[in-house]
VMD Tcl script that builds the backbone (N, CA, C; Angstrom):
set m [mol new atoms 219]
animate dup $m
set s [atomselect $m all]
$s set {name element resname resid chain x y z} {
  {N N UNK 1 A 0.970 -1.057 0.047}
  {CA C UNK 1 A -0.364 -0.009 -0.405}
  {C C UNK 1 A 0.820 1.110 0.305}
  {N N UNK 2 A 0.833 2.148 -1.172}
  {CA C UNK 2 A 1.871 3.484 -1.189}
  {C C UNK 2 A 0.763 4.475 -0.290}
  {N N UNK 3 A -0.558 4.597 -0.269}
  {CA C UNK 3 A -1.124 5.570 0.369}
  {C C UNK 3 A 0.347 6.143 1.446}
  {N N UNK 4 A 0.333 8.182 1.586}
  {CA C UNK 4 A 0.992 8.725 2.451}
  {C C UNK 4 A 1.675 8.074 2.666}
  {N N UNK 5 A 2.645 7.399 1.792}
  {CA C UNK 5 A 3.813 7.081 1.442}
  {C C UNK 5 A 5.266 8.585 1.208}
  {N N UNK 6 A 6.330 8.187 1.313}
  {CA C UNK 6 A 6.253 9.598 0.571}
  {C C UNK 6 A 6.905 9.044 -1.086}
  {N N UNK 7 A 7.387 8.747 -1.980}
  {CA C UNK 7 A 7.890 8.470 -2.704}
  {C C UNK 7 A 9.562 10.053 -3.589}
  {N N UNK 8 A 9.658 9.606 -4.325}
  {CA C UNK 8 A 10.755 10.536 -5.011}
  {C C UNK 8 A 11.055 9.669 -6.617}
  {N N UNK 9 A 10.941 11.278 -7.410}
  {CA C UNK 9 A 11.398 10.390 -8.222}
  {C C UNK 9 A 12.582 11.633 -9.175}
  {N N UNK 10 A 13.206 10.726 -9.939}
  {CA C UNK 10 A 14.837 11.719 -10.082}
  {C C UNK 10 A 14.728 11.549 -11.665}
  {N N UNK 11 A 14.205 12.440 -12.319}
  {CA C UNK 11 A 13.977 12.624 -13.218}
  {C C UNK 11 A 12.318 13.085 -14.288}
  {N N UNK 12 A 12.326 14.379 -14.249}
  {CA C UNK 12 A 10.935 14.808 -15.064}
  {C C UNK 12 A 10.751 13.850 -16.595}
  {N N UNK 13 A 11.204 13.634 -17.090}
  {CA C UNK 13 A 10.384 12.689 -18.609}
  {C C UNK 13 A 9.600 12.143 -19.060}
  {N N UNK 14 A 9.096 11.705 -20.092}
  {CA C UNK 14 A 8.117 10.537 -19.406}
  {C C UNK 14 A 7.623 9.152 -18.695}
  {N N UNK 15 A 9.021 8.996 -17.848}
  {CA C UNK 15 A 8.745 7.665 -17.353}
  {C C UNK 15 A 8.406 8.740 -15.355}
  {N N UNK 16 A 9.486 9.541 -15.581}
  {CA C UNK 16 A 8.163 10.321 -14.401}
  {C C UNK 16 A 8.220 10.902 -14.204}
  {N N UNK 17 A 6.807 11.148 -15.417}
  {CA C UNK 17 A 5.608 11.890 -15.375}
  {C C UNK 17 A 4.532 11.025 -15.449}
  {N N UNK 18 A 4.304 9.709 -15.269}
  {CA C UNK 18 A 3.650 8.600 -15.622}
  {C C UNK 18 A 3.362 7.978 -13.870}
  {N N UNK 19 A 5.278 7.728 -13.431}
  {CA C UNK 19 A 5.238 7.513 -12.388}
  {C C UNK 19 A 4.799 8.310 -11.618}
  {N N UNK 20 A 4.611 9.835 -11.256}
  {CA C UNK 20 A 4.337 10.204 -10.617}
  {C C UNK 20 A 2.894 10.671 -10.854}
  {N N UNK 21 A 1.933 10.265 -11.474}
  {CA C UNK 21 A 0.750 9.496 -12.659}
  {C C UNK 21 A 0.334 8.468 -10.843}
  {N N UNK 22 A 0.481 7.510 -11.612}
  {CA C UNK 22 A 0.742 6.560 -11.185}
  {C C UNK 22 A 0.712 6.413 -9.755}
  {N N UNK 23 A 1.696 6.605 -8.559}
  {CA C UNK 23 A 2.290 7.196 -7.338}
  {C C UNK 23 A 1.083 7.824 -6.365}
  {N N UNK 24 A 0.693 9.176 -7.531}
  {CA C UNK 24 A -0.344 9.859 -6.571}
  {C C UNK 24 A -2.425 9.739 -6.877}
  {N N UNK 25 A -1.909 8.412 -7.909}
  {CA C UNK 25 A -3.345 7.836 -8.356}
  {C C UNK 25 A -3.420 6.454 -7.056}
  {N N UNK 26 A -2.854 6.359 -6.046}
  {CA C UNK 26 A -2.418 5.143 -5.108}
  {C C UNK 26 A -2.260 5.757 -4.201}
  {N N UNK 27 A -2.751 7.755 -4.002}
  {CA C UNK 27 A -2.292 8.323 -2.363}
  {C C UNK 27 A -1.184 9.101 -2.474}
  {N N UNK 28 A -0.315 8.745 -2.813}
  {CA C UNK 28 A 0.848 9.081 -2.464}
  {C C UNK 28 A 1.826 9.816 -2.073}
  {N N UNK 29 A 2.064 10.705 -1.108}
  {CA C UNK 29 A 3.215 11.842 -1.663}
  {C C UNK 29 A 4.138 11.719 -2.424}
  {N N UNK 30 A 3.993 12.355 -3.134}
  {CA C UNK 30 A 5.026 13.222 -4.523}
  {C C UNK 30 A 5.829 14.007 -4.303}
  {N N UNK 31 A 7.721 13.592 -4.832}
  {CA C UNK 31 A 8.801 14.789 -4.886}
  {C C UNK 31 A 8.571 13.675 -6.343}
  {N N UNK 32 A 8.868 14.606 -7.344}
  {CA C UNK 32 A 9.678 14.853 -8.745}
  {C C UNK 32 A 11.312 15.627 -8.841}
  {N N UNK 33 A 12.440 15.268 -8.975}
  {CA C UNK 33 A 13.176 16.499 -9.445}
  {C C UNK 33 A 13.865 16.559 -10.203}
  {N N UNK 34 A 14.684 16.897 -11.237}
  {CA C UNK 34 A 14.850 17.310 -12.338}
  {C C UNK 34 A 15.983 18.002 -12.264}
  {N N UNK 35 A 17.876 17.914 -12.762}
  {CA C UNK 35 A 18.469 18.805 -12.501}
  {C C UNK 35 A 18.423 19.691 -12.780}
  {N N UNK 36 A 17.724 19.483 -14.471}
  {CA C UNK 36 A 17.040 20.711 -15.313}
  {C C UNK 36 A 16.258 22.624 -14.790}
  {N N UNK 37 A 16.304 23.719 -14.271}
  {CA C UNK 37 A 15.703 24.344 -14.080}
  {C C UNK 37 A 14.214 24.691 -14.801}
  {N N UNK 38 A 13.900 24.700 -14.156}
  {CA C UNK 38 A 11.926 25.089 -14.158}
  {C C UNK 38 A 11.957 25.123 -15.845}
  {N N UNK 39 A 12.710 26.438 -16.294}
  {CA C UNK 39 A 13.288 27.268 -17.482}
  {C C UNK 39 A 13.260 26.136 -18.907}
  {N N UNK 40 A 13.760 24.893 -18.316}
  {CA C UNK 40 A 14.032 24.329 -19.804}
  {C C UNK 40 A 12.866 22.976 -19.459}
  {N N UNK 41 A 11.556 23.497 -18.868}
  {CA C UNK 41 A 11.171 22.103 -18.413}
  {C C UNK 41 A 9.702 22.164 -18.268}
  {N N UNK 42 A 10.071 23.573 -19.074}
  {CA C UNK 42 A 8.191 23.853 -18.933}
  {C C UNK 42 A 6.389 22.557 -19.668}
  {N N UNK 43 A 7.032 21.922 -20.465}
  {CA C UNK 43 A 6.199 21.075 -21.272}
  {C C UNK 43 A 6.141 19.964 -20.260}
  {N N UNK 44 A 7.197 19.920 -19.480}
  {CA C UNK 44 A 7.340 18.744 -19.310}
  {C C UNK 44 A 5.844 18.781 -17.690}
  {N N UNK 45 A 6.744 19.896 -17.199}
  {CA C UNK 45 A 5.624 20.573 -16.262}
  {C C UNK 45 A 4.337 21.020 -16.338}
  {N N UNK 46 A 4.403 20.968 -17.449}
  {CA C UNK 46 A 2.318 20.867 -18.037}
  {C C UNK 46 A 1.600 19.691 -17.557}
  {N N UNK 47 A 2.862 18.629 -18.025}
  {CA C UNK 47 A 2.092 17.494 -18.291}
  {C C UNK 47 A 1.504 17.167 -17.374}
  {N N UNK 48 A 1.841 17.495 -15.903}
  {CA C UNK 48 A 1.937 17.210 -14.991}
  {C C UNK 48 A 0.415 17.143 -14.480}
  {N N UNK 49 A 0.185 18.428 -15.548}
  {CA C UNK 49 A -1.715 19.690 -14.532}
  {C C UNK 49 A -1.683 19.878 -13.204}
  {N N UNK 50 A -2.333 19.210 -12.701}
  {CA C UNK 50 A -2.498 20.011 -11.512}
  {C C UNK 50 A -2.115 18.832 -10.014}
  {N N UNK 51 A -0.911 18.360 -10.725}
  {CA C UNK 51 A -1.308 16.328 -9.846}
  {C C UNK 51 A -0.583 17.006 -8.532}
  {N N UNK 52 A -0.640 16.860 -7.633}
  {CA C UNK 52 A -0.353 17.588 -6.319}
  {C C UNK 52 A 1.392 16.948 -5.818}
  {N N UNK 53 A 1.817 17.323 -6.382}
  {CA C UNK 53 A 3.319 16.895 -6.592}
  {C C UNK 53 A 3.889 17.920 -6.487}
  {N N UNK 54 A 5.645 18.483 -5.490}
  {CA C UNK 54 A 6.287 18.224 -5.271}
  {C C UNK 54 A 7.746 18.693 -6.174}
  {N N UNK 55 A 7.645 19.666 -6.328}
  {CA C UNK 55 A 8.763 19.513 -7.196}
  {C C UNK 55 A 10.412 20.708 -7.191}
  {N N UNK 56 A 10.945 19.713 -7.390}
  {CA C UNK 56 A 12.423 19.892 -7.114}
  {C C UNK 56 A 13.667 20.358 -7.902}
  {N N UNK 57 A 13.665 21.081 -9.065}
  {CA C UNK 57 A 14.203 21.648 -9.898}
  {C C UNK 57 A 15.691 22.424 -9.592}
  {N N UNK 58 A 16.157 22.387 -11.050}
  {CA C UNK 58 A 17.907 21.683 -11.093}
  {C C UNK 58 A 18.902 21.927 -10.048}
  {N N UNK 59 A 18.674 20.541 -9.578}
  {CA C UNK 59 A 18.858 19.566 -9.232}
  {C C UNK 59 A 18.977 18.785 -8.393}
  {N N UNK 60 A 19.713 17.612 -7.408}
  {CA C UNK 60 A 18.750 16.513 -6.453}
  {C C UNK 60 A 19.316 16.525 -4.950}
  {N N UNK 61 A 18.991 17.684 -4.491}
  {CA C UNK 61 A 19.656 18.338 -3.721}
  {C C UNK 61 A 19.430 16.141 -2.367}
  {N N UNK 62 A 20.038 16.284 -1.587}
  {CA C UNK 62 A 20.370 14.657 -0.726}
  {C C UNK 62 A 18.958 14.433 0.049}
  {N N UNK 63 A 18.597 16.528 0.216}
  {CA C UNK 63 A 17.140 16.711 1.588}
  {C C UNK 63 A 16.779 15.432 1.332}
  {N N UNK 64 A 16.015 15.096 0.104}
  {CA C UNK 64 A 14.871 14.759 -1.138}
  {C C UNK 64 A 15.332 13.229 0.068}
  {N N UNK 65 A 16.606 12.479 0.484}
  {CA C UNK 65 A 16.029 11.175 0.976}
  {C C UNK 65 A 15.874 11.133 1.973}
  {N N UNK 66 A 15.401 12.042 2.748}
  {CA C UNK 66 A 15.358 12.626 4.380}
  {C C UNK 66 A 13.683 11.521 4.104}
  {N N UNK 67 A 12.899 10.664 5.074}
  {CA C UNK 67 A 12.074 10.475 5.007}
  {C C UNK 67 A 11.527 9.499 3.824}
  {N N UNK 68 A 12.447 9.532 2.674}
  {CA C UNK 68 A 11.093 8.696 1.198}
  {C C UNK 68 A 11.199 7.332 1.907}
  {N N UNK 69 A 10.521 6.739 0.912}
  {CA C UNK 69 A 10.343 5.307 1.099}
  {C C UNK 69 A 10.609 4.994 0.113}
  {N N UNK 70 A 10.167 5.189 -0.558}
  {CA C UNK 70 A 11.063 4.656 -2.635}
  {C C UNK 70 A 10.993 5.790 -3.127}
  {N N UNK 71 A 12.444 5.485 -3.491}
  {CA C UNK 71 A 13.522 6.131 -5.127}
  {C C UNK 71 A 13.372 5.795 -5.924}
  {N N UNK 72 A 12.558 6.684 -6.552}
  {CA C UNK 72 A 13.061 5.951 -8.709}
  {C C UNK 72 A 13.933 6.885 -9.498}
  {N N UNK 73 A 14.478 5.390 -10.329}
  {CA C UNK 73 A 15.112 6.502 -10.642}
  {C C UNK 73 A 14.777 6.145 -12.364}
}
mol reanalyze $m
mol bondsrecalc $m
mol representation Tube
mol addrep $m
């Protein structure tokens, strides 16, 4: 069961977006991180729509792992 779990997804390409949708649908708290800045990810961010995800863009801070239940690479 993934409801309430903290999921971190590295990379906001097609797979990252699909994983975000999947885990949000299961009730998880999702953070998506990408090394690129927001300006280079406008289309990918738009594909997330209004999903309740946290974005960490422009790098992958180690603090993302604090309380992380699953890391998707």
